C-alpha positions in Angstrom: -137.5 -48.9 97.3 -140.4 -51.1 96.6 -141.1 -54.2 98.8 -140.4 -56.4 95.8 -137.1 -54.8 95.2 -136.2 -55.1 98.9 -137.0 -58.8 98.7 -134.8 -59.2 95.6 -131.9 -57.5 97.4 -132.4 -59.6 100.5 -132.6 -63.0 98.8 -130.3 -62.1 96.0 -132.6 -62.9 93.1 -131.9 -60.7 90.0 -132.3 -61.0 86.3 -129.2 -62.4 84.6 -128.5 -59.0 83.0 -128.7 -57.1 86.2 -125.3 -55.8 87.3 -125.8 -57.4 90.7 -126.0 -60.9 89.1 -122.9 -60.3 87.1 -121.0 -59.0 90.2 -122.2 -61.9 92.3 -121.0 -64.5 89.7 -117.5 -62.8 89.8 -117.6 -62.7 93.5 -118.0 -66.5 93.8 -115.1 -67.1 91.5 -112.9 -64.5 93.3 -113.8 -66.0 96.7 -112.9 -69.5 95.5 -109.5 -68.3 94.2 -108.6 -66.3 97.3 -109.5 -69.3 99.4 -107.1 -71.4 97.4 -104.2 -69.0 97.5 -104.5 -68.7 101.3 -104.9 -72.4 101.8 -102.4 -75.1 102.7 -102.4 -76.4 99.1 -99.1 -76.9 97.4 -97.1 -73.9 96.3 -97.8 -74.8 92.7 -101.6 -74.8 93.2 -101.4 -71.5 95.1 -99.4 -69.8 92.4 -101.7 -71.1 89.7 -104.7 -69.7 91.6 -103.0 -66.4 92.1 -102.2 -66.2 88.4 -105.9 -66.8 87.6 -107.0 -64.4 90.3 -104.9 -61.4 89.3 -106.3 -60.5 85.9 -109.9 -61.4 86.9 -109.7 -59.3 90.1 -108.1 -56.4 88.4 -110.6 -56.3 85.5 -113.5 -56.8 87.9 -112.4 -54.0 90.2 -111.7 -51.4 87.5 -115.0 -52.3 85.6 -117.0 -52.1 88.8 -115.5 -48.8 89.8 -116.7 -47.2 86.6 -120.0 -49.0 86.0 -121.2 -49.1 89.7 -119.2 -47.0 92.1 -119.1 -43.8 89.9 -122.9 -43.8 89.4 -123.4 -44.3 93.2 -121.0 -41.5 94.0 -122.8 -39.2 91.5 -126.2 -39.7 93.3 -126.9 -36.3 94.8 -129.9 -37.5 96.7 -128.2 -40.3 98.7 -125.3 -39.7 101.0 -125.2 -43.4 102.0 -124.9 -44.4 98.3 -122.0 -41.9 97.9 -120.3 -43.2 101.0 -120.6 -46.8 99.8 -119.2 -46.0 96.4 -116.2 -44.2 97.9 -115.6 -47.0 100.4 -115.6 -49.4 97.5 -112.8 -47.4 95.8 -110.8 -47.4 99.1 -111.2 -51.1 99.6 -110.2 -51.8 96.0 -107.0 -49.7 96.5 -106.1 -51.8 99.5 -106.6 -55.0 97.5 -104.4 -53.6 94.8 -101.6 -53.1 97.3 -101.9 -56.7 98.5 -102.0 -58.1 95.0 -98.9 -56.1 94.0 -97.0 -57.4 97.0 -98.1 -61.0 96.3 -97.1 -60.5 92.7 -93.6 -59.3 93.6 -93.0 -62.1 96.1 -92.0 -65.1 94.0 -91.9 -67.3 97.1 -95.4 -68.6 97.6 -94.1 -71.0 100.2 -93.0 -68.3 102.6 -94.9 -67.3 105.7 -95.0 -63.7 104.5 -96.7 -64.6 101.2 -99.2 -66.8 103.1 -99.9 -63.9 105.5 -100.6 -61.5 102.6 -102.8 -64.1 100.9 -104.8 -64.7 104.1 -105.3 -60.9 104.7 -106.3 -60.6 101.0 -108.9 -63.4 101.4 -110.3 -61.9 104.6 -110.4 -58.3 103.1 -112.2 -59.6 100.0 -114.6 -61.7 102.0 -115.6 -58.7 104.0 -115.8 -56.5 101.0 -118.0 -58.9 99.0 -120.4 -59.5 101.9 -120.7 -55.8 102.6 -121.1 -55.0 98.9 -123.8 -57.6 98.3 -125.7 -56.3 101.3 -125.3 -52.6 101.1 -124.3 -51.6 97.6 -126.7 -54.1 96.0 -129.5 -52.5 98.1 -128.5 -49.0 97.0 -128.5 -50.2 93.4 -132.0 -51.6 93.9 -133.2 -48.4 95.6 -131.8 -45.8 93.2 -131.7 -47.4 89.8 -134.4 -49.0 87.7 -134.3 -52.5 86.2 -133.3 -51.0 82.9 -130.5 -48.8 84.4 -129.1 -51.9 86.3 -129.1 -53.8 83.0 -127.2 -50.9 81.3 -124.8 -51.0 84.2 -124.4 -54.7 83.7 -123.6 -54.2 80.0 -121.2 -51.5 80.8 -119.5 -53.6 83.5 -119.2 -56.6 81.2 -117.9 -54.6 78.3 -115.3 -52.9 80.5 -114.2 -56.2 82.0 -113.9 -58.0 78.7 -111.8 -55.1 77.3 -109.5 -55.2 80.3 -109.1 -59.0 80.2 -108.4 -58.8 76.4 -105.7 -56.2 77.0 -104.2 -58.5 79.7 -104.1 -61.4 77.3 -102.5 -59.3 74.6 -99.9 -58.1 77.0 -99.1 -61.8 77.9 -98.8 -62.7 74.3 -96.4 -59.8 73.6 -94.2 -60.8 76.6 -94.0 -64.4 75.5 
């Protein structure tokens, strides 16, 4: 990796179309929502935050898995990149379990719900920090600016499609 690319990864300065910029923007929103669902805010505010988080987090995770993790896993020349991609899948599956449990528990005021929300927040905080440090560096090292822009387009398109499907499902249920 070039010195310039190392510096970009270290300070987090990427073009707006680089997949890392798009992921970082989602990460900020996801972090804010998980902070709110695990806070001492009213039950109504926590439920509203959860209802905003669920489709965003699901669409983000599935799009990221295909646009980012799969290309990392498919890198024959980098065992660390393959490990990072696989770890991302595992962490996403753990988040899915917590989100499912939070979605089934309609009692956002209970201690069990708050405990799940806090663990979700902590897991995502760890995942995001690790991803923005390690995976972003792997992306800079193994993929060109153009490839990361294509990954960004792929990520965005997949996320939009998943969010649109979610909105359609909500309309049909109403």
